[in-house]
C-alpha positions as CSV (number, residue, x, y, z in Angstrom):
1,M,-20.0,7.2,-3.3
2,F,-21.9,10.3,-4.1
3,S,-24.7,11.1,-6.6
4,S,-23.2,14.2,-8.4
5,T,-20.5,16.8,-8.0
6,S,-22.8,19.2,-6.0
7,T,-24.3,16.4,-4.0
8,A,-20.9,14.9,-3.3
9,R,-19.6,18.1,-1.8
10,T,-22.8,18.7,0.2
11,L,-22.6,15.2,1.7
12,F,-19.0,15.5,2.5
13,S,-19.6,18.8,4.3
14,R,-22.4,17.1,6.3
15,L,-20.2,14.2,7.3
16,T,-17.1,16.1,8.3
17,V,-15.6,15.8,11.8
18,P,-15.2,19.1,13.5
19,S,-11.8,20.2,14.5
20,R,-10.7,18.6,17.8
21,S,-7.8,21.0,18.2
22,P,-9.2,24.4,19.2
23,L,-6.9,27.4,18.7
24,T,-6.3,30.4,20.8
25,S,-6.0,33.8,19.3
26,S,-2.3,34.0,20.4
27,S,-1.4,30.7,18.8
28,V,-2.9,31.7,15.4
29,L,-0.8,34.8,15.2
30,Q,2.5,33.0,15.9
31,S,4.5,32.1,12.8
32,P,6.6,29.0,12.3
33,T,10.3,29.5,12.8
34,K,12.8,28.1,10.4
35,S,14.8,26.6,13.2
36,A,11.7,24.8,14.6
37,L,10.7,23.3,11.3
38,H,14.1,22.3,10.0
39,R,16.2,21.6,13.0
40,G,17.2,18.0,12.5
41,A,14.4,17.4,10.0
42,P,15.2,14.7,7.4
43,S,16.4,16.0,4.0
44,R,15.0,14.7,0.7
45,T,16.5,14.7,-2.7
46,M,13.7,12.8,-4.5
47,A,10.1,13.7,-4.6
48,T,7.4,11.9,-2.7
49,V,3.8,11.3,-3.6
50,V,3.0,14.0,-1.1
51,D,5.3,16.5,-2.7
52,R,3.7,15.8,-6.1
53,L,0.2,16.3,-4.9
54,N,1.1,19.4,-2.9
55,D,2.6,21.0,-5.9
56,L,-0.4,20.3,-8.1
57,A,-2.8,21.5,-5.4
58,A,-0.8,24.7,-5.0
59,N,-0.4,25.6,-8.6
60,L,-3.5,24.0,-10.2
61,P,-6.1,23.8,-7.4
62,H,-9.1,24.1,-9.6
63,K,-8.0,21.9,-12.5
64,D,-10.0,18.8,-12.9
65,A,-8.0,15.7,-12.1
66,V,-10.4,12.8,-12.2
67,M,-14.0,11.8,-12.9
68,Y,-15.6,8.7,-11.5
69,H,-18.3,7.6,-13.9
70,K,-19.5,4.7,-11.8
71,Q,-19.8,7.0,-8.8
72,N,-22.4,9.2,-10.4
73,N,-20.0,11.2,-12.6
74,M,-18.3,12.7,-9.6
75,K,-15.5,15.0,-10.6
76,W,-12.6,16.2,-8.4
77,T,-9.9,18.8,-8.8
78,F,-6.4,18.6,-7.5
79,G,-7.4,20.8,-4.6
80,E,-10.2,18.5,-3.6
81,L,-8.1,15.4,-3.8
82,K,-5.6,17.1,-1.4
83,K,-8.4,18.3,0.9
84,Y,-10.0,14.9,1.3
85,S,-6.8,12.9,1.5
86,D,-5.4,15.3,4.1
87,A,-8.6,15.0,6.1
88,L,-8.5,11.2,6.0
89,S,-4.8,11.0,7.1
90,S,-5.6,13.4,10.0
91,G,-8.6,11.3,11.0
92,L,-6.7,8.0,10.9
93,L,-3.9,9.5,13.1
94,E,-6.5,10.8,15.6
95,L,-8.1,7.3,15.6
96,G,-4.8,5.9,16.9
97,L,-2.8,4.7,13.9
98,R,0.9,5.5,13.7
99,P,3.4,6.0,10.9
100,K,4.7,2.7,9.6
101,D,1.4,0.9,10.6
102,T,0.1,-1.3,7.8
103,I,-3.4,-0.8,6.4
104,L,-5.1,-3.5,4.3
105,T,-7.3,-2.2,1.5
106,W,-9.8,-4.5,-0.2
107,L,-11.4,-1.7,-2.1
108,P,-12.0,-1.5,-5.8
109,S,-8.9,0.2,-7.1
110,H,-10.7,2.5,-9.5
111,T,-12.8,4.2,-6.9
112,A,-12.5,7.6,-5.2
113,E,-12.2,6.0,-1.7
114,Q,-9.2,4.0,-2.9
115,H,-7.4,7.0,-4.4
116,V,-8.0,9.1,-1.3
117,L,-6.8,6.3,0.9
118,Q,-3.6,5.9,-1.2
119,L,-2.8,9.6,-0.8
120,A,-3.7,9.6,2.9
121,C,-1.3,6.7,3.6
122,A,1.5,8.4,1.7
123,R,1.1,11.5,3.7
124,A,0.8,9.9,7.2
125,G,3.5,7.3,6.7
126,F,1.2,4.2,6.6
127,V,2.0,1.2,4.5
128,L,-0.9,0.2,2.2
129,A,-1.2,-3.5,1.6
130,C,-3.4,-4.0,-1.5
131,L,-5.6,-7.0,-2.0
132,D,-7.6,-7.4,-5.2
133,E,-11.3,-6.8,-4.6
134,G,-12.0,-9.9,-6.7
135,V,-10.7,-12.2,-4.0
136,R,-13.5,-14.3,-2.4
137,D,-11.5,-16.9,-0.5
138,V,-12.0,-16.2,3.2
139,E,-8.8,-18.1,4.0
140,V,-6.8,-15.9,1.7
141,V,-8.2,-12.7,3.2
142,G,-7.5,-13.9,6.7
143,R,-3.9,-15.0,5.8
144,V,-3.1,-11.6,4.2
145,L,-4.6,-9.7,7.2
146,R,-2.6,-11.8,9.6
147,E,0.7,-12.0,7.7
148,S,0.7,-8.3,6.8
149,G,0.2,-7.3,10.4
150,S,-2.5,-4.9,9.3
151,V,-3.8,-2.6,12.0
152,A,-6.9,-1.6,9.9
153,V,-8.8,-2.9,6.9
154,F,-10.9,-0.9,4.4
155,V,-13.7,-2.7,2.7
156,M,-16.5,-1.6,0.5
157,G,-19.9,-0.7,1.9
158,D,-23.2,0.3,0.3
159,T,-22.4,3.7,-1.2
160,R,-25.8,4.2,-2.8
161,I,-27.4,7.6,-1.8
162,P,-29.7,6.9,1.2
163,F,-32.5,9.3,0.3
164,E,-35.0,9.9,-2.5
165,V,-35.2,12.7,-5.0
166,H,-38.7,14.0,-5.6
167,D,-40.2,16.1,-8.4
168,E,-42.4,19.2,-8.0
169,N,-45.4,17.0,-7.3
170,G,-43.7,15.1,-4.6
171,N,-43.3,11.9,-6.6
172,P,-40.0,10.0,-6.3
173,V,-37.6,10.4,-9.2
174,D,-34.8,8.0,-10.2
175,D,-32.1,10.6,-10.8
176,D,-29.6,7.8,-11.5
177,A,-31.6,6.2,-14.3
178,G,-29.4,5.0,-17.1
179,M,-26.2,5.6,-15.1
180,D,-23.5,3.0,-14.8
181,L,-23.2,2.6,-11.0
182,L,-20.8,0.7,-8.7
183,E,-22.3,-2.7,-7.8
184,Y,-22.6,-3.4,-4.2
185,D,-21.9,-6.8,-2.6
186,N,-21.9,-7.3,1.1
187,V,-19.3,-10.1,0.8
188,Y,-16.6,-7.8,2.0
189,T,-18.1,-6.9,5.4
190,S,-19.5,-10.5,5.7
191,T,-16.0,-11.9,5.2
192,I,-14.5,-9.8,7.9
193,N,-17.4,-10.7,10.2
194,S,-16.8,-14.4,9.5
195,L,-13.1,-14.0,10.4
196,M,-13.9,-12.2,13.6
197,P,-17.3,-13.3,14.9
198,N,-17.2,-11.1,18.0
199,L,-16.6,-8.0,15.9
200,T,-20.3,-6.9,15.8
201,S,-21.1,-7.9,19.4
202,F,-19.3,-8.8,22.6
203,Q,-20.5,-9.3,26.1
204,Y,-18.9,-8.0,29.3
205,H,-19.7,-7.5,33.0
206,G,-20.0,-4.2,34.8
207,K,-17.2,-2.8,37.0
208,K,-16.9,-2.4,40.7
209,V,-14.3,-1.0,43.1
210,D,-12.7,-3.8,45.1
211,S,-11.4,-3.6,48.7
212,K,-8.1,-2.1,47.6
213,G,-9.9,0.7,45.8
214,D,-9.1,-0.6,42.3
215,W,-11.7,-1.1,39.5
216,T,-12.4,-4.7,38.7
217,S,-14.9,-6.8,36.8
218,D,-18.1,-7.7,38.7
219,P,-19.3,-11.2,37.7
220,S,-22.5,-10.7,39.7
221,S,-23.6,-7.8,37.4
222,P,-25.6,-8.5,34.3
223,Q,-23.7,-9.0,31.1
224,I,-23.9,-6.1,28.6
225,A,-23.8,-6.7,24.9
226,S,-22.2,-4.1,22.7
227,N,-19.5,-3.6,20.0
228,F,-16.2,-1.9,20.1
229,V,-16.9,0.9,17.8
230,D,-20.0,2.1,19.8
231,H,-17.7,2.5,22.8
232,G,-14.9,4.2,20.9
233,L,-12.6,1.2,21.5
234,S,-10.1,-0.5,19.3
235,F,-10.9,-4.1,18.4
236,S,-8.8,-6.9,19.9
237,T,-8.6,-10.6,19.0
238,P,-5.8,-13.2,19.5
239,N,-6.3,-14.5,15.9
240,F,-5.2,-11.1,14.5
241,P,-3.0,-9.6,17.2
242,S,-2.2,-6.4,15.3
243,F,-5.7,-5.7,14.1
244,K,-7.8,-2.9,15.6
245,F,-9.9,-1.0,13.1
246,P,-12.4,-2.4,10.6
247,I,-13.6,0.4,8.2
248,Q,-16.3,0.3,5.6
249,T,-17.1,2.9,2.9
250,G,-21.0,2.8,3.0
251,F,-23.4,5.3,4.3
252,D,-25.2,2.8,6.6
253,K,-24.1,2.0,10.1
254,I,-22.8,-1.5,10.3
255,D,-22.2,-2.8,13.9
256,G,-18.5,-3.3,14.5
257,F,-17.3,-1.1,11.6
258,Y,-16.1,2.5,11.5
259,N,-17.6,4.5,8.7
260,Y,-15.0,5.8,6.2
261,K,-16.6,9.2,5.8
262,H,-16.9,9.8,9.5
263,L,-13.2,9.5,9.9
264,M,-12.6,12.7,7.8
265,A,-11.0,15.3,10.1
266,F,-10.8,18.6,8.3
267,N,-8.5,20.2,10.9
268,G,-5.0,19.7,9.5
269,D,-4.5,23.3,8.7
270,S,-5.3,24.3,12.2
271,L,-3.0,21.9,14.0
272,L,0.0,23.5,15.7
273,M,3.1,22.2,17.4
274,Y,3.9,23.1,20.9
275,K,7.0,23.2,23.2
276,G,8.4,19.7,23.6
277,C,7.1,18.4,20.2
278,L,9.8,16.4,18.5
279,V,11.0,17.6,15.1
280,G,13.8,15.4,13.7
281,G,14.0,13.7,17.1
282,K,14.7,17.0,19.0
283,P,12.1,18.9,21.1
284,I,11.2,22.4,19.8
285,K,11.3,25.3,22.3
286,E,8.5,27.4,20.7
287,D,4.7,27.3,21.1
288,G,2.1,27.5,18.3
289,V,4.4,26.5,15.4
290,K,2.6,25.6,12.2
291,L,3.1,22.3,10.5
292,P,5.2,22.3,7.2
293,E,3.1,21.6,4.1
294,D,4.3,18.0,3.9
295,G,4.2,17.1,7.6
296,V,1.6,15.6,9.9
297,L,1.4,15.8,13.7
298,V,1.5,12.5,15.4
299,R,-0.1,12.6,18.9
300,G,2.0,11.3,21.8
301,K,1.2,8.2,23.8
302,T,-0.3,8.5,27.3
303,N,-0.9,5.7,29.7
304,V,-4.1,5.8,31.7
305,S,-4.5,3.7,34.9
306,F,-6.6,3.6,38.0
307,V,-5.1,3.8,41.4
308,K,-7.5,3.4,44.3
309,G,-10.3,4.4,42.1
310,E,-8.6,7.6,40.8
311,M,-7.6,8.0,37.1
312,V,-3.9,8.6,36.7
313,T,-2.4,9.7,33.3
314,E,1.3,9.5,32.4
315,E,2.8,10.8,29.1
316,V,5.2,8.1,27.8
317,E,5.8,9.6,24.4
318,P,5.6,13.3,23.2
319,D,3.9,14.5,20.1
320,Y,6.2,14.4,17.0
321,L,6.3,15.7,13.5
322,H,6.3,13.1,10.7
323,I,7.6,14.1,7.2
324,P,7.5,11.3,4.6
325,K,10.7,10.4,2.7
326,S,11.0,9.1,-0.8
327,T,12.6,5.9,0.6
328,D,9.7,5.1,2.9
329,T,7.7,2.0,2.1
330,V,4.2,3.0,1.0
331,S,2.7,0.0,-0.8
332,I,2.7,-3.8,-0.8
333,E,0.8,-5.8,-3.4
334,Y,-0.8,-9.2,-2.7
335,D,-2.0,-11.4,-5.5
336,S,-5.3,-13.4,-5.7
337,T,-3.7,-16.3,-3.8
338,G,-2.4,-14.1,-1.0
339,K,1.2,-14.2,-2.1
340,K,3.1,-11.1,-1.1
341,G,4.7,-9.0,-3.8
342,A,7.4,-6.3,-3.6
343,E,7.5,-3.6,-1.0
344,L,7.5,-0.2,-2.9
345,N,8.6,3.2,-1.6
346,H,7.4,6.6,-2.8
347,D,10.1,6.8,-5.5
348,Q,9.2,3.4,-6.9
349,V,5.5,4.0,-6.8
350,L,6.0,7.2,-8.8
351,K,8.2,5.4,-11.4
352,T,6.1,2.3,-11.9
353,D,2.5,1.3,-12.7
354,S,1.9,-0.1,-9.3
355,W,-0.6,2.7,-8.6
356,K,-1.6,3.1,-12.3
357,H,-4.5,5.5,-11.8
358,M,-2.8,7.6,-9.1
359,N,0.4,7.9,-11.3
360,A,-1.7,9.3,-14.1
361,I,-3.4,11.8,-11.8
362,L,-0.1,13.0,-10.4
363,N,1.3,13.3,-14.0
364,K,-1.6,15.7,-14.7
365,E,-3.3,13.2,-17.0
366,Y,-7.0,13.8,-16.6
367,I,-8.5,10.3,-16.2
368,E,-12.0,8.7,-16.0
369,P,-11.3,5.3,-14.5
370,Q,-13.9,2.7,-15.6
371,N,-12.7,-0.5,-14.0
372,S,-10.1,-1.8,-11.6
373,A,-6.4,-1.2,-12.1
374,A,-3.9,-0.5,-9.5
């Protein structure tokens, strides 16, 4: 994913998404009120994955947690794991995913991308359906994608650093010589493309205003070829009715796929709740209330329509606070044949080896994962 610890952090900073929630000076100064945060909020007696990570990041922010040998010896602390996973959960929520949505991961389970995704799903309330990266049967992948009702899929892209390093004489230098790197195989993106041929390109006609003043398709206009991602749209296909977002981990742009690193939204600390936001199902009466450490802000739903050529918006669901509970389902395992395994909640994930590497990290066992394990 990145070539070294310093390069990793530099690249991450270059690829961050700027905050899309600007603050006012007055909102920054307002403190959260106990009644706003806890009024009707669900109580928990058992720890969640989020609780465990938050405690480690607060008490041991600079302690090394994991090193990824096959990702150029990249090493992360507990604080960095929290920063990147929080950013991914915020980015996915802003993309349009909702708590309880299912995400299919077909990533190598010993990689940084997989571990950050696990933590992001736990925080935002997504259910992570895990498919072994060794699966090569297109029918199995399609069946799991369809039966799991996945809204998004994460697949491996080309994570090799897309630039050269030069010596003092300007000659290219192989700074990765002798290093054991992740192998790249485009079978993952190719398989998704084969399941959804119109993912990379679709054709559509232009629009015109009809006699009633409504926007309608204009068959007489030239057809335009494009893909959903370039237009900021969610993908739609009748073969996979729940599916919207294909995501790949590589640096290169692949038509029809979102880039994993471009989804990072490092704005979680700046998000505030405003009057009407639901906390525990009840609207708060204060403005500028900070989120609790273990909560995420889920944006409300708004319908957009055109009436006589004018855009009309209508709020159909307000913003609300989501706080994960230990009993929330967070993981589903699928075997190499596509057979569904048990649905596991936070408590079960923490007490079993279903997320072997992640459990070791959260138990403060410094690890250097070499190959795939859950």
